[in-house]
N, C-alpha and C positions, 0 to 999 in steps of 0.2 A: 624479526625481519619478515618471517613467513606470514604472520598475522597482518603486518602492514601491507604486504603485497596482496593478500586476500581482501583487505579492506579497500585498497585502491582498485582492485578488479571489480568489487561490488559497486564502488562509486562510478566507475566507467559505465557499467551496465545501467545504473540508475540515470546517468546523464543522457544516455542514448534513449532510454524510455521516456524521459521528460521531454526531450526534443520532439519525439514522435507525437506525444500527447499534446504538447503546446500547439503544434500545427493543426491537429484535429479539433481541439477545443476552439481555436480562433476561427476555424472555417465554419463551425456549426454551433449556434447557441440555442437551438430548439431542444428543450428538455425531453420531448416525447421521442425524438429521433435517437438520442444517445442512451437509451435504456440498456443496462447490462443484461446479458442473457441469463435467465433465471435457472437454467438447468446445470450451470457449472458451479463447482465448489467455491469459486471466487466471486460468485454473484453478489450483487448488492442491489437493493431497491429502495426507492424513496418516492413519496407521493409528490406529484407535480401540481402546479397551480396554486392559487391563493388559499385553498382549503387546507394546505399542508401546514400552515402557520409559519412557514419560512419566509424570510425576506427575499427579495430578488437576489441579493448578494449570496445569501445562504443557499438558495436553489442553484445558483451558478456554481458555488463551491461543491455542492452535492454532485452536480454533473461532472465537474472536474475530478472529484474523488472516484466516481464510477469509471471514468476513463483511465485513471491511474490503476484501478483494480483490474481492469481488463488487460493491462500490459505486464503487470508484475505483482508479486506478493508484497503486502504492506501490513505492518502492525497498526493498531488503532492510533497509537501515539506517532508512529512514523508517518502515517497518512495525514494526521493533523499538522505535523511539522512540515510536510511537503506542501500542503495547501497554504500554510501561513508564511512560509519562507519567501524572502525576497528573491531567492534563487529558484524558487518553485513557482507557485501560482500567485503568491502575494496577497491572499485574502487576509482580512483581519483575523486574529487568533480566535476571537469569539465566533465569528461566522464559520470558520473552518471547523471548530469544535462542534457547533450546533449541526452543521452539515453532516459530519461523520457520525454523530450520534443519531441522526435521522435515518441512517442506512441500516439495513439488516444484513450484517456481514458475519460469516462464520470465520472468526479470527483464528481458530485452530487450523482450518483449511488454508487460510492465508499463510500461517506459519509453515505448514507442510510445503506449500508452493515455494516460499522463500528458501526453505531448506534444500529443496530440489535444485533451485537456481544456484545456490551456493555450491552444491555438490557438482554441478556441471562446470563450474569455473575452477575448482581446486579441490584436492583431497582434504578431508577433515577427519579428525578423530571425533568420537562421541562428545567429549568435553569441549573441544574446540568449536564444534558446530553449535552446541548449546550456548556457549559464551558469545559466539558471533550473533546468534539470534536474539539473545536477551540483553546484550550490551547496549548501553546508552550511546556508544559510538558505532554500534551495529544497527540491527533492525528494530530494536526496542520492543520485542515481544515480552510478555510476562515469562517468568521462569517456567511456569506450568506449560505454557504454550510452546516454549522452546524444547522442553523435555518431550512433549507429545510429538512435535514435528520430527525430532531426531529419532525417536522410536519408530515413527511411521515410515521414514525413509530407510530404515533398517541399519542405521549406523550404530545404534545403541542396543 
């Protein structure tokens, strides 16, 4: 039951973040305006313009991905799923994958960020936090990223 409540809490946080992002993305489609700050561990960067080799849909998906990364921690697979989900941004899976692959993201830093977010919502044991971070029903980080994050937040 505890894990279910933790999962529900995570889903609520994600829904709030998605709502905020959806409003920001629809208000501004200029790729140069929505660059992620480069000094933060959650930073991501992508080339803009036609020289990037990305289609317009892929460039827009990259923009949406950077917006998501500014609001919450995401694993690579979690971000692709968020971009391609009909409950998320609704991009084609291929465009979402290409967009995420075009970004330079420190996935370990994202895992630490997610771990901190989870720790703020509920107490976790070392093993429970790792399981939440690497579960396909959770954040979908790799096992190594989950272990790294749990160690970095001091729970393991």
